[in-house]
MARKETOR-668002 format. One record per atom (N, C-alpha, C): residue in one letter; x, y, z; residue number from 1; atom name. Coordinates in steps of 0.001 Angstrom, whole numbers, plus 500000, padded with zeros to 6 digits. Layout:
# residues N
res, xx, yy, zz, n, atom
a, X, Y, Z, NUM, CA;
...
# end
This chain:
# residues 68
res, xx, yy, zz, n, atom
m, 191055, 268819, 199660, 1, N;
m, 191228, 268266, 201010, 1, CA;
m, 192362, 268530, 201879, 1, C;
r, 193204, 267955, 201161, 2, N;
r, 194300, 267267, 202303, 2, CA;
r, 195190, 268309, 202293, 2, C;
n, 194935, 269232, 201245, 3, N;
n, 195946, 270780, 200988, 3, CA;
n, 195550, 271487, 201862, 3, C;
r, 193849, 271548, 201814, 4, N;
r, 193792, 272285, 203054, 4, CA;
r, 194112, 272237, 204445, 4, C;
v, 193973, 270807, 204532, 5, N;
v, 194164, 270444, 206198, 5, CA;
v, 195548, 271048, 206409, 5, C;
l, 196563, 270710, 205533, 6, N;
l, 197959, 270840, 205813, 6, CA;
l, 198232, 272172, 206094, 6, C;
g, 197285, 273067, 204752, 7, N;
g, 197930, 274484, 204989, 7, CA;
g, 197059, 275172, 206281, 7, C;
a, 195989, 274755, 207011, 8, N;
a, 195539, 275300, 208232, 8, CA;
a, 196548, 274431, 209170, 8, C;
v, 197365, 273294, 209150, 9, N;
v, 198302, 273039, 210169, 9, CA;
v, 199567, 274201, 209973, 9, C;
g, 199716, 274236, 208865, 10, N;
g, 201059, 275474, 208794, 10, CA;
g, 200698, 276719, 209404, 10, C;
v, 199619, 277324, 208810, 11, N;
v, 199568, 278644, 209541, 11, CA;
v, 199091, 278664, 211072, 11, C;
l, 198537, 277351, 211264, 12, N;
l, 198498, 277431, 213127, 12, CA;
l, 200098, 277492, 213604, 12, C;
w, 200883, 276311, 213347, 13, N;
w, 202200, 276348, 213669, 13, CA;
w, 202818, 277339, 213239, 13, C;
g, 202633, 277943, 212313, 14, N;
g, 203532, 279129, 212228, 14, CA;
g, 203093, 280355, 212659, 14, C;
g, 201705, 280399, 212923, 15, N;
g, 201333, 281559, 214150, 15, CA;
g, 201202, 281231, 215319, 15, C;
l, 201820, 280240, 216042, 16, N;
l, 202558, 279430, 217256, 16, CA;
l, 203543, 280386, 217572, 16, C;
i, 204522, 279896, 216516, 17, N;
i, 205967, 280448, 216502, 17, CA;
i, 205785, 281732, 216668, 17, C;
l, 205567, 282463, 215699, 18, N;
l, 205748, 283851, 215757, 18, CA;
l, 205123, 284975, 217127, 18, C;
l, 203733, 283574, 217572, 19, N;
l, 203360, 284388, 218785, 19, CA;
l, 204209, 284426, 219654, 19, C;
g, 204748, 283206, 219993, 20, N;
g, 205871, 282490, 221006, 20, CA;
g, 206851, 283384, 220985, 20, C;
r, 207193, 284145, 219732, 21, N;
r, 208259, 284685, 219369, 21, CA;
r, 207908, 285994, 219889, 21, C;
l, 206943, 286388, 219933, 22, N;
l, 206266, 288295, 220114, 22, CA;
l, 206563, 287923, 221804, 22, C;
a, 206172, 287098, 221923, 23, N;
a, 205653, 287150, 223691, 23, CA;
a, 206663, 286792, 224619, 23, C;
g, 207683, 285872, 223768, 24, N;
g, 209108, 285919, 224271, 24, CA;
g, 210076, 287010, 224395, 24, C;
g, 209783, 288335, 223629, 25, N;
g, 210822, 289409, 223977, 25, CA;
g, 211674, 289605, 222383, 25, C;
g, 211699, 290843, 222090, 26, N;
g, 212392, 291233, 220674, 26, CA;
g, 214042, 290292, 220095, 26, C;
a, 214108, 290658, 218837, 27, N;
a, 215032, 290316, 218438, 27, CA;
a, 216618, 290659, 218976, 27, C;
g, 217470, 289803, 218906, 28, N;
g, 218847, 290041, 219489, 28, CA;
g, 219329, 289803, 220939, 28, C;
d, 217799, 288317, 220778, 29, N;
d, 218569, 287669, 222466, 29, CA;
d, 219175, 287050, 222230, 29, C;
g, 220033, 286539, 221305, 30, N;
g, 221097, 285762, 221408, 30, CA;
g, 222201, 286156, 220958, 30, C;
a, 223294, 285351, 221001, 31, N;
a, 224859, 285784, 220009, 31, CA;
a, 225175, 284474, 219341, 31, C;
g, 225920, 284932, 218421, 32, N;
g, 226241, 283973, 217763, 32, CA;
g, 225180, 282830, 216983, 32, C;
a, 225816, 281375, 217501, 33, N;
a, 224879, 280720, 216855, 33, CA;
a, 223418, 280512, 217191, 33, C;
y, 223116, 280810, 218511, 34, N;
y, 222188, 281005, 219101, 34, CA;
y, 220824, 281682, 218514, 34, C;
g, 222059, 282916, 218235, 35, N;
g, 220681, 284378, 217453, 35, CA;
g, 220328, 283521, 215885, 35, C;
a, 221597, 282975, 215199, 36, N;
a, 221545, 282453, 213699, 36, CA;
a, 220080, 281714, 214064, 36, C;
g, 220180, 280735, 215118, 37, N;
g, 218803, 279608, 215099, 37, CA;
g, 217813, 280725, 215012, 37, C;
q, 217898, 281598, 216250, 38, N;
q, 216581, 282288, 216125, 38, CA;
q, 215904, 283137, 215071, 38, C;
a, 216965, 283475, 214203, 39, N;
a, 217034, 284415, 213089, 39, CA;
a, 215880, 283695, 212008, 39, C;
v, 216732, 282099, 211960, 40, N;
v, 215951, 281144, 211069, 40, CA;
v, 214834, 280654, 211592, 40, C;
g, 214320, 280551, 212468, 41, N;
g, 213007, 279579, 213119, 41, CA;
g, 212182, 280761, 212990, 41, C;
l, 212475, 282297, 212807, 42, N;
l, 211404, 283300, 212664, 42, CA;
l, 211053, 283136, 211529, 42, C;
v, 212516, 283005, 210094, 43, N;
v, 211976, 282812, 208949, 43, CA;
v, 211097, 281639, 208414, 43, C;
f, 211273, 280838, 209137, 44, N;
f, 210796, 279241, 209056, 44, CA;
f, 209384, 279904, 209434, 44, C;
a, 208862, 280295, 210270, 45, N;
a, 207978, 280424, 210911, 45, CA;
a, 206600, 281228, 210087, 45, C;
v, 207475, 282208, 209471, 46, N;
v, 206811, 283240, 208354, 46, CA;
v, 206489, 282593, 207041, 46, C;
l, 207511, 281457, 206572, 47, N;
l, 207350, 280867, 205406, 47, CA;
l, 206439, 280110, 205758, 47, C;
l, 205831, 279311, 207116, 48, N;
l, 205040, 278501, 207317, 48, CA;
l, 203649, 279086, 207202, 48, C;
l, 203835, 280264, 207765, 49, N;
l, 202829, 280958, 207598, 49, CA;
l, 202109, 281441, 206458, 49, C;
v, 202589, 282148, 205422, 50, N;
v, 202518, 282668, 204014, 50, CA;
v, 202375, 281072, 202988, 50, C;
v, 202788, 280243, 203598, 51, N;
v, 202523, 279020, 202317, 51, CA;
v, 201074, 278510, 202783, 51, C;
g, 201180, 278296, 204218, 52, N;
g, 199743, 277735, 205143, 52, CA;
g, 199074, 278627, 204240, 52, C;
l, 198460, 279699, 204282, 53, N;
l, 197391, 280917, 203865, 53, CA;
l, 197549, 280342, 202302, 53, C;
y, 198354, 280247, 201647, 54, N;
y, 198324, 279795, 200812, 54, CA;
y, 197811, 279195, 199741, 54, C;
y, 198142, 277869, 200504, 55, N;
y, 197384, 276534, 200304, 55, CA;
y, 195795, 276409, 201018, 55, C;
l, 195641, 277064, 202043, 56, N;
l, 193865, 277349, 202887, 56, CA;
l, 193243, 278001, 201960, 56, C;
v, 193595, 278993, 201121, 57, N;
v, 192975, 279948, 200571, 57, CA;
v, 192736, 279463, 198749, 57, C;
r, 194025, 278928, 198573, 58, N;
r, 193976, 278398, 197134, 58, CA;
r, 192814, 277441, 197227, 58, C;
g, 193167, 276204, 198389, 59, N;
g, 192075, 274833, 197962, 59, CA;
g, 192714, 273944, 197531, 59, C;
g, 191717, 272794, 197148, 60, N;
g, 192104, 271217, 197522, 60, CA;
g, 192756, 270839, 195919, 60, C;
g, 193322, 271840, 195323, 61, N;
g, 193882, 270566, 193980, 61, CA;
g, 194114, 269318, 194095, 61, C;
s, 194152, 268645, 193614, 62, N;
s, 194904, 267172, 193602, 62, CA;
s, 195900, 266887, 193009, 62, C;
a, 196927, 266038, 193319, 63, N;
a, 197801, 265733, 192556, 63, CA;
a, 197414, 264717, 191299, 63, C;
r, 196008, 263934, 191627, 64, N;
r, 196319, 262699, 191183, 64, CA;
r, 195454, 263568, 189666, 64, C;
p, 195805, 262977, 188597, 65, N;
p, 195101, 262853, 187310, 65, CA;
p, 193728, 262545, 187461, 65, C;
k, 192724, 263413, 187000, 66, N;
k, 191461, 262974, 187099, 66, CA;
k, 191377, 261872, 185897, 66, C;
s, 190308, 260686, 185911, 67, N;
s, 189494, 259938, 184931, 67, CA;
s, 188992, 260406, 184254, 67, C;
p, 188709, 259562, 182876, 68, N;
p, 187453, 260426, 182413, 68, CA;
p, 186258, 259903, 182144, 68, C;
# end
């Protein structure tokens, strides 16, 4: 259950970052370190979205061992 909740948070957060990026303008808005930060933020948003979708679809596998 915890994995699904965190997956949903990742999908929501990553989607909002991508939506803000699309609404705010195209690529190449910054120069130098600012532009590099924007590119890393975009990669981070895509990773959040993909990993969040994975955990949302995959479901709630627990890391705790099951007792007999």
